[in-house]
N, C-alpha and C positions, 0 to 999 in steps of 0.2 A: 500223319503223322508221324510221320518217320522224320521227318526234318523240323518237325517242330520237339519233338522229343532229344533228334540231335544236339538239339539246340537249347537242353538243357545244363548241356555241360560244353561250355562253349572254354575258347583259352584263355578270359581273364578269369576266367570259375579255376579253372585245374590250375593260375596262376598263387590266386588267391589261398585256395589249398594246403597248395607250397609252404608259402608266408607263413600259413597256422602252424604247421605241424614245426615249421624251423623253431615262430617262436616257444611251444611247448618245449620243444626239446631243448633252449638256450635254458629258457624258466628252472626245468629243475633240474637242472644238467648245475643250477648254481644252486637252486636249493640241494641240492647232496652235500653240499660242502661246506653246509650248516649245521647239516645234521652230525649227534656227537658221534665220535665212534670213529672206528678206521678197518677199513675191511682188512689190510696185511693180519694186522692182530689180531682180529676172531675168527680168525684161519690160523690162522699162528695157537690160539687158543685152542681149541677144537686137537689141534692135533696133539698125540703122545709126548710127544716129547718137547726140554725146555726150551721156553721160545728164549733166543735173543739180539742183541744186536744188532749183529751181521746176519742173520737171519731172516731178522725182519727188513732192513736194509736191501737185501736180495728178492725178495718177495713183492715187496711196493714193486722193483727196479722190475721185475717179472711179468708185475701186472700193469706196467707203467702209470702206478703212481706215482710216481718220483717225479712228474712230466711236473712242467706248470699248467694253471688250468686251460689257456689257450690253446696250447700244444695237445692235449689230456682229447678237448671237443675239436677239434677240426681231423684229428686224425679217429673221429668216432664217426664223425660226418662225413667221412669219407667210404669211408666203410655201409653206411645206413646208408645211402643213398644206392647202393647195391644190394639192400634190402640185407645187410651181414650184419647185424644190433652185435656182433662179438660172441667169445665166449662166457660161459655165468662162473662168476667166482667161486659158486657153494659148490656147482656139478661139476664142471668141467667141460661140461656139455653147451652143444650151441644156443644164444639164444632164439634164434628165430625155431630151428629143430622144436625145443621148446615147447613155444607158444602154439605151435603147431598140435606138436600134441595131445597143449593142451584144450586147445580150440573147440575139440568136437564134446566135449562135457560144456563148456561154457554157451554153445548151440541149442545145447541140447534144454535146458535150464532155461537160456532166455524165451524160447522159443513157446517153449509150456508155460512159462509165469508170464507171459505176454497175450496170452490166449486163455488161459483164464484173468487177467485182469481186464482184459473184452470182454465176455462175455458176464461178468459178474457184474464191472459197471454199465454196460446197455440194457440188461437184465434189471438191475439195478433203477434206472434213470428211468426208465420207459413206465416201470410199476411204477416208482413215486409219481408220478409227471400223472398219469393215466387218475393217478385216488389220489393229488394236491388239497392239500391237509385233510386228510385220512388216516387210518389205523396200518393203511401200510405206509404211508408217508412218516407220519410220523413216527413208525419201527425203523425206517432206515435213517431218520435224521439224529436217532439215537445210535445204532449202530453204526452210523458213521465217525459220529465222536467220540464212540470208543474206539475202533478201533486204531482213529488218526492218533488216539493217544496212546497205545501202547508202541515201546521199541522194537525194532524188529526187531532182536537179540532177544532177548526175553522173550518174544513170541516163540522165533524159532526153537528157545532153549524149553519151553517150555510145552513146545510141540512135542520134541524129541520126547521128554519124562514124561506123557502121558500116552502115546501113540506107538511109540516107536519101545520105552524102553518097559511100560508099566502093561497094554496090552497085546504089546509083538504084531502089531497091524501094519504096520514100515517097516522096511529093514534100510537102514542110514551105511550101508557096507556092502562095494561093488558096482561100480559104476557102469555095468552094462545095465542092469535091475531096471525099469520104468518105475517102480517102486522107489527109488529112491530120490527119485524126484519128487515126489508129490509135498510132503512135507517143505521143501525150500521154495514150492512152487507159491504155494498157498501164504511160505513168507513174505515171500518179494511182493504180493499180490494185493492179500488180502486190505490193506489201508489203502493203498494208491487207487483198487475198483470201486469203494466205496466215497472216495471223497470226488472223483471222476463221474461220477455215476450221477453225484448233486449235482456237478457240473450239467452233466449230459441233461439232466431234468432243468433245467433252469434254460438249457437252450427250447429244449422240446418246446416248455412251457412260454418262453419270448415268442420262438415263432407260431403257435396258436393264437396268438394276440392279432399277426398280419391281416393285412386286407384281399392277398389272393387264397387265403383258406378263408376267412369269414365265405369272398364269393364263391368257393366250392363250398362248400356249405350250403348257401345260398343256390345252387342251381342244383341242389338235390345227391350228390355226392356223397355216397354211406361215411362214417365216423372212419372202416377200414383201410380204405382208398383212401378218402383226405391223408387221413395217418403216412401211411407206406408209400404213396406217389408221393406226397408235397413235403407233411410235416420231418418225418423222420431223416430223407435224405436231408435234408436243406440243416438239420440238429446236427447230422455230423459231418459234415463241416470244419464248424471252426472247432468237434473235436478230435482230426487227424492229425496238427500239428502237434500234440499235447502226446498222442498215443507216440507220435518219432519218435520223440524225444524220451517216451518211455521206452521203446526197442533200442534205442541211442544208449539208456541210462544201465541196461538188463546187458549189453551185451557186453561193458562199458565195464562193468567187473561185479556193482554188488556184494563190496569183496566182505562185508562184516556176518554176509546172510551164509555167504560159503566159506568162510572159516567155523561158521558155526559147527554145520551142517558136511566140514572138508571135503569137502567137493573141490578135486582135482581140478580149478577151471583157472582162470586166466585173474579170475580175482584173486585164487587162493597163493598161484604162483607172483605176486604179487604181491599178498602181506609178507609171505614168505623171506622175498627174496629185502623186503623195507627192513627189516628182525634182521638177515644176514649182513645187511651195506653190498646187497650185492649189483653193484651200480650198472654192470650194462643190461641185467636182468629188470631193473628197470625201469633204464628209460628205455628198452624193448615195448614190456606192457604199458607204460604211461602212451608212448605213442600209440600201437596199438589200438588202445579204448580208446584214443581220441578221431583215431580212424574211425573208427565205430561208430560216433558222435555223427562226423561228417557225412557218413553214407548215410545214416539215418535220418539226417537232417534231407539231402537230395534226393529221399526217395516221398519226404513229404510234399518235396517239390512240384515229384512226380506224380502225385497222387490228386494233386489242387491242377496239374497242367492236363491230365484226362478226366477228371472228373468238372470241371469248370465250366461251362462254354465261353465266358466273359475271357479267362484267360486264355483257353485254345486261340478265339478268334483274331487277338490281343499279340500271339503268339510271345509271349514274355510271359517270367516268372513275375 
């Protein structure tokens, strides 16, 4: 098994990851050239003294913005290979240090929202499948349509207004408190859990029609044993890929929700960097989010390798 798991990270896969990161860095670097505004002008505008053409030229030279685009990119790339994403234009701190400082907040929110979504989608899918076309199933269908139609930012604002400002049940200040993550967790996971619950329901109903399930029922196995041993496990396998992409999305930012709740995670860091044309910070956060997506994809492959005997036997993903 150890050798099989090692085969999950072959050399060609590592090269593919490197090319993906390289392509993302090139695209984001080029797109930033078309964004209106100038980082040096924004920095001078924030200073109390009046900006001058000489001061602007000196600042652009200090930041390296006066060099041609290819030279600037390859200078940045040479440092990025050593995990040095440069210095933030806005704060003057190393980009890598700020990302590491914000990472725990992102991990806490992503993990809590992921577990919330996982539990809610599995419970909703099972209940809807067991009570197919009956009242619980119809209520879950209506709930799914309603929650999917609500924009996340509006839901976040309403939760803040009702449960934080009006009822004062949850805190919105203080990143070390558990209560801070409850409202963002609900905002991130509510609509996704409802939609994935319907997909999980469809998987269960499809598996219930399979011959081996009917054969197990004919042998006299109880419905509970059939469901737990055969149906549930088989229904979860197609969902693993969706849950992996969900985890990558949550780790990658969820920028709007984090901005609504002012959580100092990677999403908020990336949003502020875009507003202030903080080019090194934008590049650093984009690559970090891309890396999260790729790692979640590899985690999905690993789970498939461990859970599906056919893949273990063939020793390939």
